[in-house]
N, C-alpha and C positions, 0 to 999 in steps of 0.2 A: 412564670418559669423562673427557676433558680438561676441567677446570672453569675454565681460564684466561679463557674468554669469559664465563662465568656468575658472575663475582665480583660481590658487592654494591657498589653505589655509594651514598654517604651523601646520599640525596636525600629523606629522609622515610620514612614508614611503607611506602609503595609505592615502592621505590627506583628503578624503571625509568621514566624519563620522557624525552620529547623536549625537552631543555633546551638553551638557547643557550650557546655557549662564548664567553667574553669575549675580545676582542682583547687581546694582551699590552700592558701600559702601556709608554710610552716610557721608556727608561732615562735620557734627557736631558730637562731641562726646556725646552730651547730648541725653538721650533717647527721642524718640518721645512722644508727648503728647497723653494721652488717647483720642480716638475718641469721639467726642461729639454726642449727639443724633441728628439724621437727622431732619431738619425742614421739615414739611410736604409739599408736592407739588413740591419739588426741584428735579432736575435731578442729576445724579451721580456726575459729576464734580463740579456743582454748590454747592452741599452739601459739597463737600470736601473743596471748597474755603471758604465758610462761617464758617466751623469748624476752619480753620486756622485763619480767622479774629477774631473769638471769643477768640482764644488763644492769638493772637497778641494784642488784646485790653487790656489785663491785664497789659501790659507794656506801654500803650499810655496815654497821658494826658486825663483828664476827658472830656467826650463829652459835658458836660454842659458849657465848656469854648467856647464861640462863635468863638474864633480864631482857634479852632481845630475841628470845626463841618463841615464835608464835605458836599457838595451838594449831593442830592440823586442820580443824574445821572452823577456825575463826575467819570472819570476812576480811577481805583484802581491799584496801582503798589506796589508789594512786592518782597523782596528778601527772599526766603524761604529755609528752610531745605529740603533736597531731598524728604523725605516722608511727604506729606502734610496731608493726612487724609484717613480715611476709612469710607465708607458710604454704605447704602443699597438702590439700585435704586428701585423706585416705580414700574417700569414696569416689570423688570425681576426677582426681588427678590434676585439678586446676589450682593454680596459685591464688591465694586470697590475701588482700591487703585491707587493714582496718585503720580508721582514723578516729580521733575524738579528742576532746579537751579534758575529760575526766573519766576514769575507769575504776570500777569496783567489782568485786565478785568473790566466789569461792572456787578454788581450783577443782577441775574435773566435774563441777556441778553447773555453775552459771557465771556469766560475765555480763556486766552492765556498762555500756558506753554512753556518755552523756555529753551534750554540747557539740553541735555539728557532727554528730555520729555518722559514720560512713563505713560500708563494707563493699569491697570490690573483688570481682573475679573477671576473667576475660569475657567481655561481652555483657557484663552485668554489673550494675551499680545500685546500691540501696542506701538512701540517705534518710535521716530522721533526726528529730530533737533528742530522742532517746532510743537506744537499741538494747534489747535484752536477749542474750543468747543462752539457750538451754542446751548444754553439751550432751545431755543424756538422750535428747530427742532430735538434735540437729535443727531446732526451730528458733528463728529470730522473731521477736516481737518488737514492732516499731510503734512508737507513740509520738504524735505531733508532727505535722508537716512531712508526711511520708512521700518520698520521691523515688521512683524506680525507673531505671533505664536498662532495658533488655534488648541488646543489639539494635539500638536506635529507636525502638518503640518505648514511649514514655507513659508512666502511670503515676498518679498522685492520689493522696487521700489523707484522712485525719488519723487513722491508725490501721494497722494491719499485722498479719502474722504469716511467715513464710518458712517452709522447710527448705533449707538452703540447697542441699544436694539435689533433691527432687524438684525443686522450684514449684512447690505446691503451697497454696495458702489462700488468703483473702485480703482485701483492702476495703475499708468502709468509706462511703461517700467519695467514690473514685472519680477521677477524670482520666482520659486516655488520649494518646496521640500516636498514630501509626506512621512509620517512616515510609512505607512503600508507596502510599497514595495520598498522604496528608489527611486521611480521615481522622476525626476526633469526636469526642463526646463526653458524656458523664452518666452517672447512674447512682443507685443506692448501694450496691455491693458488687465488687469485682472478685471473681473466683479464678485463681490461677491454677490451671490443671497441669501444665508443664511449661517449658520454655516456648512452645509454639502455640499453645491453646489457652484461651481465657474466655470467661463468660461474664457478661455484665447484666445485672438485674435492674429492671425499671430504667432502661437505657435509652439514650438517643445517639444519633450518628449523623454527621455531615462532613463535607469537605470544604465548606465555606470558610474563608479566613476571618479571623477575629477583627473586631473594630472597636468602637467606643464603649463607654461604660454601660450604656443601655442597648448594646448591640444584640441583634437577634439574627441568626442565619437565615438566608433567603429560603433555603429548603432544609428540612430536618426529618429524619426517620426516627419515630418513637416506637419502642418495642418493649413488651413485657420481659423478653429474654433475648439477649444478643450474644451470639457465639462468634468469636474471632479465631479463625484457624489459619495461622501463618504458614503451616506446612503445606496445606492444600491451597493456600491463598484465596480463601473464601470466607465470607461472612454469612451467618444465618440468623434470621430474625423471626420471632414468633409473637403473634398478637401485635402486629406492626401497623402503623398508619404513616403515610407520607404526607407531610405538610409543605405547602409552598406559599410563601408570602403570608405566613400565619394562618392559612386556611387548609384544612384537611382536604386532599384531593383524591386519595387512593387508599382504601383500607386493604391491608395485606395480612390475612390470618397467618400465613407462613410464606417466607420467601428466602432466597439466597442471592448474594451479589458478590462480584469479584473484588478482591483486595489488591489485585495486580492485573496485568494483561494476559495471564494464563487462562487457557480454556477450561471450562467446566460444564458438566451436564446440568440441564434444568430448563425450565420455561424461560424464554426470552420475553422482553416487554411486549405487550400487545400493541398493535398499531391500528389506528383508525384512519381511513382514507375516504375521499370523496371525488368522484369523477362523473362525467356525463353519460357513461355507459353502464357502469356497475352500481351507481348511486353510492350510498353509504356502505363501506365494507370494513369488516373487523378481521384482523389477522392475529393469530396467537401461535407463534413458532415454538417448537421444542427442540433444543439442541442436545445432541447425544455425543459426548466425547468418548468415543469407543476406545481409542488408543492414541498414543502420541502422534502416530502417523495415519490415523483414520478418524473420521467424524461424520456425522449425519445431522441433517436438520429436517424436521417434519413440520409442515406449515399448513394448518387448516385456515381457510379463508372464506368467511361468510359475506356474500354480496347480497345486499337487500333486494336489488332488482333481478338477480339472476339465479341465486342458489348458493350451494356450498361447493367449494373447490378444495381439494386436498393435494398438496404438492410436497415434494421431498428432494433433498440434495444429499448425495453421498460422495465424499472425497477420500482419496487414498494416495499415499506416497511411500514408495519402497526404494531400495537402493538402485534397482534397475528398471522400475516402471512406476507410472503415476497416472492418475485419471480423475475424472469427475462425472457423475451421473445425475441428471436432473429429470424429473418426471412429474406429471400432475394429471388428475382426473376430476372431471366435473359432471356428475350425472344430471341429465335433463336441464341444460342451460336454458333459462326462460328467454334469453335474448335471441337464440337461434332455434329453440325448441328441439334440441337434440343433445346427446352426450358429447362432451368435449374432452380431449386428452392430447398429450404430447410427451415425447421423451427426447432427450438430448444427451449424448454420450461422447466423452473425449477420453482417449487412452493412448499413451505412448510408452513403449518399453523396449528394452534390449534383452534378449534371452540367449543364454549359452546353450548351444546344441549338444555339448559334450563331445563333439567330434573335432579334434584339434585342427584338421585342415580347413574346416568350415568356420569354427568360432561362433560369434554371436549373430543372431538374426533379429532385426528390428520389426516391431509390430505397431502399427498406427491405426486407430479407429476414430471416425467422426460420424456418428449416427444421429440423424435428426428426422423426426417424423411427427406429424400432427394430424388431427382428426379431419380437418376441413379447410377450404380455401380462405375462410375469414379469420382463421386463428391468428394470423400475423397482425391484424388490426384490433382484435378483441382481447388478446393476452399480450400486452406490450411488455410485461415484467416477468414472463415465464421462460426466459432463456433466449428469446429472439430479439433482435433489434427491430425498430419500428418498420423499416423498409425491406426486411428480408422476405422475399417471395420464392427464393430458390433454396431448397433444403437439400444438402448433400448427404448421402449415405455412402461413406467412403471408407474402405479398408485396404491396407497395404502391408506387404511384407518386403523388407529390404535387407540386403547383405552387401558388405564391402570388405575388401581386403587388398591393401596396397593400392595399386592403380586401377583395380577393377571394382565395379559396383553393379549389382543386379537388383531389380525390384519387380514385384507383381502387385497389381492393383485392381480393385473392383469398385466402380463408382456408379451409383444410381441416384437420380434426382427426383425429388418431389416438387412439382411446380404449383404454386398457389396462384390461381388465376383470378383476375379482376375483370368483370365484364366491361368496365369503363376504360381499362388499359390492359388488354390481353398481351401476353408475351409468348414467343415461341420457345418451348422448352429446349434446354441443351440436350446433347446426346449422352446416353449412358455408355460407360466403358466396361464391357463385360466379356473379357478382362482386358487389362493393359499390361504388357510385359516389356520391360526396358532393360537394356544392358549398356554399360559405358566403360570405356578404357581411356585413360587420360594421363599424360605426363607433362610436367612443367620443368623448364630449364634443363632439358636433356641435351647436353652439349650446346646449349644456347637456344634450342628449339622448344616450342610448346606445341603439342598436338593432342588430338582426341578423336575418338570414334564412338558414335552413339547409334544403337539399333533399337527399333521399337516396333512392336506389333500391338494393334488395338482393334477391338471389335466394337464398332459404333452401332448402337441400337436406339430407336425412338419411334414414335407413332408417325407413320408416313403421311397420314392425313393432315397432321399439323406441320410437318417439315416440308412437304411437297417435294421430296427427293428420296432416292433409295438409301437404305442402310448399306454399310460397307465394312469390310475388313481391310485395314490399311497397314502397310509395312513401310518403314522408311529407314534409310541409312544416311547418316550425316557425319561427315568427317571434315576436319580443319587442321591446317598446319600453318604456323607463324614463326617468325624469327625476330623477336624484339631486340633492338639495339638501344640500350639505355645509357645515358650520360647525365652528369649533373646539369648540363646546359641544354638538354633536350632529349628527344627520343625519335625513333623511326621504326615502324613495324609493318613489314610486308606480310600478307596473309592470303592463303588460298582456301576455298571451301568447296565442298561437293555435297549436294542434297539430292538424293534419289528416293522416289516414293512409288509404291505400287498399290492399286486399289482393286478389290474384288467386290462387286455389288450384288445385292440380292434381287435386283431388278434391272431392266435395260435402261441405258441412258438414251438421249436423243441420238437416233441412228442405230439403236439396238445393241450397242456395245455393253458387255457385262464386266469389263475390266478396263483399267487405264494405268498408264505409267508415265513418269516424266523424270528427267535428270537435269539438274541445273547447276553449273559451276559459278563461282564468284571469286573475283580477285580484288583485293583492296590494298592501298598504300596509305598509311597514316603516319604523320610526323608533326612534331612541334618543337619550338624553341622556348627557352626561358631566359629573359634578360632581367637583371636586378640593378637597383641603384638606391642610394640613400636619399631621402627626400624629407621635406618639412612642409606641413600644411596646418594652418590655423594655430601656429605655435607649438606643434606636436611633431616629434621625430617619427619617421616611418622607414620601413624597407619596402620600396615599390617594385613591383614586377610588371613585365610586359610579356605576354605569352601568346604568340601567334600559333595557329594550328591549321593544317591543310590535310584533307583526306580525299582520295580518289577511289571510287567504287565502280566496278564494271561487272554486270550480270547480264548475259545474253537473254534475248526474249525466247521464251518457250510458251506455246499456247496452252493455257490451263483453264480456259473459260468453261469447258464442258465438265470439269471435275467438280463435284459437289463440295461444299464447305462444311466441315464437321467441327473444327476446333480453332479456327483462325479468325482474328480480328485485327483492325488497324491500330497501330501505335498512335498514341496522342502525340501531336507535334510539339516538342519542347526541347530544352537544351540538352537533355540526355539522349532522346531518340533521334535527334538530327544527325548524330554521329554513328548511327547503326547502319549495318549493311542491308538489312531487310526492313521494309516499311510495315511488315505484318508480324504479329505474334501468333505462333502456331506453325503447322507444317503442311497446310493444304495450298498455300500460295507462297511462291518466292518471286518477289517483284523484279522486273527487268530494270537495270540501272546503267546509266552511263553519265555519271555526274561527279562533280567536285564540290566539297563543302569547305568553306573557309570560315575561320573564327578568330576572334581576338579577345583576350581577357587581360585585365589589369587588376592588381590587388594591392592594397595597402596593409602591411603587416607590422605589428608591434615588434621592434627589434629585440626586445628583452624576452617576451613570452611567445612570440610567433602567432599571437591571436590575430585573426583577420578582422580589420575594422571596416574596410570597404572592398567590395568586389563589383566590377563593371564588366559586362560581356556583350558581345555581338556575334551572331553567326548567320550564315545564309548559304543556300545551295544554288548551284547552276546546273541545269540538265542540258546535256548536249543532244539528247534525243528525247521525244515525248514518252511518257509512261504508257504501257499497254496492258499490263497485268493488273486487274482490279478484282475486288470482291463483288459478289452479286449485288447490284444496286449502287456500286461505288463509282466515283468519278476519277478519271486519270488526270495526272498533272501534265501540263503542256511543257514544251521545250522552253528553256529560259530560266529566269530567276524565280526562286521560291519566295515565300513570305520571309521577311526579315525578323529574326529573333533578337530582342533587346532585353537585357536583364540587369538588375541592380540589387545589391544587398548591402545594407549599411548597419553595422553594429558598433557605433562610435564609442559607446560605453555600455556596461551591463544593464543600464536602465532602459535604453532606447534600442529598438530594432525596426528595420524597414526593409521590405522585400517587394519587388515588382517585376513582372514579366509581361512583355508586350509582343504580340505577334502582329507585325505590320505588313499590310498588303501594298506593295509599291504601285500596283496598277490602279487600285481604287483610292489610294492615298488615305486609307482608313485602317484602323486596327481590327483584326479579325477576332482576337482574344486579348483581354487585358485583365490582369490580376494585380491588385495593390493591397499590401497588408502592412500595418504598422502596429507596434505594441510598445506601451510604456509601463514599466514595472519598477518604480523607484524603491520598493521595499517589500517586506513581508505583508501579505494580505492586501496588496495594492497592485492592481493590474488593470489596464485598459487597452483593448484591442479593437481595431477598426479594419474591415476588409471590404474591398470593392471588386466585383467580378462582372465582366461583360463578355459574353460569348455570342457574337453575331451569328455564327453558323448554327447555333442551337437556340437562337432567339431567347436568350436568358440574360438578365441584368439584375443584380441584386447588391444590397449593402448589408453587411453583417457587423454588429457591434456587441462586444462582450466586456463585462467589468466585474471587479470585486474591489470595494473601496470603503474605508471608514467614513461614515457620514459626518463625524465630528471634524474631520479635516476640512470639510466644505464650509464650516462656520468658525474655524479658527481653533477648535479643540484638537489637541494632539496627545499622543501616548501610544503605548504598545499593549496589545492584548493578544491572547492566543499563542504566546511564545513560551509559556512555562510548561511544567510537567503536568501530568494528568491529575495530580493531587490538588485540585482546586486552584488552577492557574489563573492568570489574568491580573489586572491591576485592581486598585481599590474601588474604582468607579467603572460602571459598565460602559460598553461601547457598541454603537449600532454600525452595521455594515450593510451596504447595498450590493446585491449580486444580481446578475442577469445576463441574458443574451437575446438579441433581437435579430431576426433575419427577415428583411423586407424586400419584396420583389418590385423593382422600379417599373418593369414592363407591365405587370399585372396590377400594380398599385394596390397591393394588399400585404398584410403581415403573414408570412408563411409559417415560421416557428417562433415561439417566444418562451423564455424561462425568466421570470422576474421574481425577486424575493428580497427579504430582509433577514439578517442574522443579528442577534444580540448576544454579546459575550459579557456575562456578569462575573466572570472569574470562576465561580464554582458551578455555574449552570449556563447553558446556551439555549437560546430560543431561535427557532427558524420557522418562517412561513414563506412558502414558494408557490407561485402559480405557474403552471406548465400548459402550453398549447403546442401540439405537434401535429402537423398535417400528415394524414395517412393515405389520402387519395385526392383526386381532383375535387371531389365534392364533400369530403368528410375530414374531420380532425378529432383528436382525443384531447380532452381538457380535464385537468385535475388540480386540486388544491392539496398541498402537503404542509402539515403543521407538526412540529416536533419540539419537545422539551428534552434536553440532554442534561441530566444531573451528573456532573463530572464525578467519577469515582463510584457511581451507583448504577445508573441505568438510563435508557432513553424511552420516552413515551411519544407516541404519535407515528406519523408516516415519515420514513427516512428519505429526505431529498438529496442526500450527499452524493449518491451515484449520478443523479441527474445533473447536479451542479458540476461535478468533476468532468462528466462526459461532454457537457455543452459549453462551458466557459473556459476559454484558453487561459492557462496559467492559474486556474483556481487552486487555492491552498486550503486544507482543512484548518480550522481554528485550533484544533487540538492535534498536535503531531505526536506519534508514538515515541516514547523515550525509554531509555534503559532504567532498570530498577536502581534507585540510589544506594550508595554504600552506607553501611551503618555509621561510618565515620562522619556522614553528613550531620548527624545529631550526636556527636561523640561527647561524653561527659569525662 
């Protein structure tokens, strides 16, 4: 391979940079003459020459002397100051500046500039050993060491010819370097079509940075013809071959690739995957850039063990609505011996009715439907998360104006059953109508009223209770008293509900009603002081809080449960008036909750370094209202909630919550989480969870770390732009997450892999094991080569890494397009 383009440049450890080229210094110390007015009808260089002649004539003998009167067509030879003149071309309206050590020519015919010859226009610089300008054709011919800078894109060659105003021409034995993505290469001939388009014949292309004298790029795209379109930000190659580490790996008769982050239509790189269900699978997506606010992706997927699956995604974004549609179809799946399909729709919008008293109406859609119960475990990458077994088909209309809001909703579920772990399907809501009126700080008072009608429907053989039409009215009134040193909020609530059943309850009743009031008093104080711990100044707070709640007992045991569940016991719900989420149960309460929180705050920024909290309830009377199958709380003290959060500096974080039972002297639930993130692409997290009531105990570890740090090598990669970032030497990164069940003594989920950042390419190999049921799991291997600035080959593991590893960062972050002044001449 010809190495003339890949020679090193003395610019430091990583020699290839977009560096500005200095304008040559003036050879004379006297300031350049003021540009003269351009004679009409002259081209850029000719105007510059005549301006110089007018200046030089001031020092010449009088032209009336016959001995010094030149013939009109005799050649002119001058030794000039480097900056000759500035003029405004008639065609383009852009000012031109020319430089040189020696100039000769014939007025109105041709001009020759020799010795560091240079022509400048805004956004364009042409340099050569010799420039010849033909004024009759507006063509400049450059000979020897040709260098062109067009808005930051650089081209070089041994000779060339350019029509100045149209920017058309050619360069022989060219090299090129693109500003937008750092792509560069060489060829036999460069054809300039205009300022945005060029074609390179017998070309190669790479984004790898240059190295030593025998340097060869890690990857290179060789093509018979390479088109560079800067207007559409796309490159097109014909008769291409992609080489990696000197070996051809992919023949490409015709291809296109992006020169920036802009979207474009075309075939995306094929991906090859391997898992324990589908075997070897090949995916070849086609991307359709329909419009700036619409696009679609069609994805054929050939699975060796199962057949052919065709999927698609359509996205749209308008001023007042947006959405996404996913769908796929697989005829005669060999795994289940049946046709498989699924669709998933998201839409949200606000529509103007055209009626001024009404205004806009919101529309929301969430439609999800699949062909069978096993879809959630067989198609883990078709729009569903691995554990989704409840698919909601939900549509809603909403309206609000001032303090009023109305909504209408229809919700129907598809439940994916598993014979090893069956679930009772939730109730469909066909329909649900809700209205709400609320005001805040109305003469110091906050109040709201909410009314709802819902028609619950499900299979009675599965729910073992009748369906119902439920109506409820829920009102609340509070008067907050807020001060800088504390707060006090008395509140009253009234919850009334009526049920009409499609079958008789125990005792034969076809309807039921209940009304439950609630009174609460909530108050707290804030004390502050300056403190110092471990040599660091803080603002320390002490925040006691006390809340009393009274709700009288109303017998609700005969009312079926349609949408209500218990709150998880934590620091947020311990201060709630009701122990249940939903409207079928209102718990009876006669209790007081006490809590104490202390915080250490940075006095300059207010950032929280440490938070310690404790809270506990005391019941004056035992709880009686429970959900079916639930256990009531006895009179006396509840479990003690203990919490700590430490963020001593941005690198370390620690959180723990302990639910401690004072009767058994053991924790009911314990969660401990710690994370260490000392810099970019370095994160380590450890979590321990123990839930005795759910018989669950596990340890979770996640990490992303440069392996070189473990053996003393240091440096930064992945921090530069997309144009071939990274340092001169590659770096390995370890990534992964392990979830291990201590009670079952087995690995539940695992994502483990390696990433290698070589600067202009990234390699990834990741193994994934995710448990899908008690007896089965999905395993797959993902391998990917990312050629920075060109394309990716293999199965993309980035989504899996981002979803599973806390704090994971992509090695290539999206960056803005560089300014042309980055490579300004």
